[in-house]
C-alpha positions in Angstrom: 94.2 111.3 118.5 93.2 109.6 121.7 89.9 107.7 121.5 88.6 109.5 124.7 89.0 112.8 122.9 87.1 111.8 119.8 83.9 113.7 119.3 81.1 113.2 116.8 82.1 116.4 115.1 85.7 115.3 114.7 84.7 111.9 113.4 82.3 113.6 110.9 84.8 116.2 109.6 86.4 114.1 106.9 83.0 113.1 105.6 81.7 116.6 105.5 84.7 118.2 104.0 85.2 115.6 101.3 88.9 115.4 102.1 88.7 111.8 103.2 88.8 110.5 99.7 86.0 109.1 97.5 82.6 108.2 98.9 83.4 104.4 98.9 86.7 105.1 100.8 85.0 107.2 103.3 82.3 104.5 103.9 85.1 101.9 104.4 86.9 104.2 106.9 83.7 104.9 108.7 83.0 101.1 109.0 86.5 100.4 110.3 86.4 103.2 112.8 82.9 102.3 114.0 83.8 98.6 114.4 87.0 99.5 116.3 85.3 101.9 118.6 82.5 99.3 119.2 85.1 96.9 120.4 86.8 99.5 122.6 83.4 100.3 124.1 82.8 96.6 124.9 86.2 96.4 126.5 85.4 99.4 128.7 88.2 101.5 127.1 85.7 104.3 126.1 82.3 105.3 127.4 80.6 105.9 124.1 81.2 105.2 120.4 81.0 108.6 118.7 81.3 107.0 115.3 77.8 105.6 115.7 76.5 109.1 115.6 78.5 110.2 112.5 76.9 109.5 109.2 79.0 108.3 106.2 78.0 109.3 102.7 75.0 107.4 101.2 75.6 104.6 98.8 74.7 105.8 95.4 71.9 103.8 93.6 72.9 102.6 90.2 70.3 102.5 87.5 69.3 98.9 86.6 69.4 97.8 83.0 67.8 94.4 82.8 68.1 92.5 79.5 65.2 92.8 77.0 63.0 89.8 76.2 64.6 89.6 72.8 68.1 89.6 74.4 67.1 86.7 76.7 65.6 84.8 73.8 68.7 85.3 71.8 70.8 84.1 74.7 68.7 80.9 75.1 68.8 80.2 71.4 72.6 80.7 71.2 73.1 78.5 74.3 71.0 75.7 72.9 72.8 76.0 69.5 76.2 75.8 71.3 75.3 72.8 73.4 71.7 71.5 74.1 72.6 70.7 77.7 73.9 74.2 78.2 70.7 75.6 76.7 68.7 73.5 79.1 70.9 74.7 82.0 70.2 78.4 81.0 66.4 77.7 80.8 66.4 76.1 84.2 68.4 79.0 85.7 66.0 81.5 84.2 62.9 79.6 85.4 64.4 79.2 88.9 65.4 82.9 89.2 62.0 84.1 88.0 60.1 81.9 90.5 62.5 83.0 93.3 61.6 86.6 92.4 57.9 85.9 92.8 58.4 84.8 96.4 60.9 87.5 97.4 
C-alpha cells in the first residue's frame, strides 16, 4: 500500500481485529510503522503520520512478587556462608537498592 493512501483506520485494522499476531508483535509493528512514517513525514514524502493516531494494544501489567524478608535473610546468610566477601557484596547491594528506592 502506498504511504499516501494510508489512513488511521487502515493502520488500526490489524490491531482491532487481532489478526496481526500477539500483542507484543503488534506493538513492535506499530513502533516500526510509526518510526518509518515519522521519517517519511520529516523528509516531506507524506503530509501526516497516520500511525500516530492509531493505538497499539496496551502493555499488560505483570503482578510483582518481591521476595519475603525471610527469603532475603536466607539469601544473605547463604551468600556469607559461601564466601564472606560475596555476603558483604550482597549486603551492600541490598542497602544501595533500598536507599535508591527511598529517593525515587
